[in-house]
N, C-alpha and C positions, 0 to 999 in steps of 0.2 A: 488458702490451705497451706500450712507450713509443713514442708517435707524436710527431714534431716538430710544434710549433705553427705554424711557418712553413716551407714547403717550396718550393724553386725548382729546377726542372730545366731545363737548357738544351734547345734543340731537338735537339741531337745526343744527349743523354742519353735523351730521350723516344724518339727514333728507335731507339736501341740497345735500349731496353727493349721497344719494340714488335717489333723484329726477334726478340728472344729469345722473346717470347710467340708469335709466328708460327712460329718453329722448334719450340717445344714442342708447339703444336697439331698441326703437321705430323707430328712424331715419334709423338705419341699416336695420331693417326689411322692411321699406318702399323702400329703395334702392334695396334690394333683390327682392321685389315684382315687382318693375319696370323692373328689368332684366328678371324675369320669364315671366311677361306679354309680354314684347317685343319679347322674344323667341317664345311664343305661337302665337303671331300675325304673326310673320315671317312664322311659320309653316302653318298657315291657309291662310295667304295672302302674298305670296312671293313678290308681287309687293310693299309691305310696307317695305321691307328690308332696303333700304338706310336710311329712316327716323328712323326706329327702331334701326339701328346700331349706329346712333348718340346718341340716348338716352342711349343705353347700354354702350357706350364708356365712358360716364360721370360718371356712377355709381361707379366703383371701386375707383376712386379718392375721391368721396364724402364719401364713406364708410371709406376710410383711414383717411380723415379729421375728421370724427366723432370720430374714435378711438384715434387719436392723441390728439384731444381736451379733451376727457375724461381722457386720461392718464395724461395729464398735470394738469388737475383739481384734479385728484386723488393724484398725487405726491405732489402737492401744499398743499392739505388738510392734508395729512399725513406727511408733512414736510420731504419728501424723496428727497434727493439731487442727481442729476445725475452728477457723476464725470467722 
């Protein structure tokens, strides 16, 4: 992985990257909340299991997508090349 020896980000670029990090954390927390809520509903209402399992099954991929997108944005902002 190539990392630039000198890096300079403007305050605006730092703010933008920080906003993306905040958005990613918020989204991941939402997906985790959906997983937790679905588990709790299954415990309380076992008849809701098929519907809740569908919702739960989607969340790991959504979390992965959020992390991948932020990683790409981060690497682009810091001019880090994946070799």
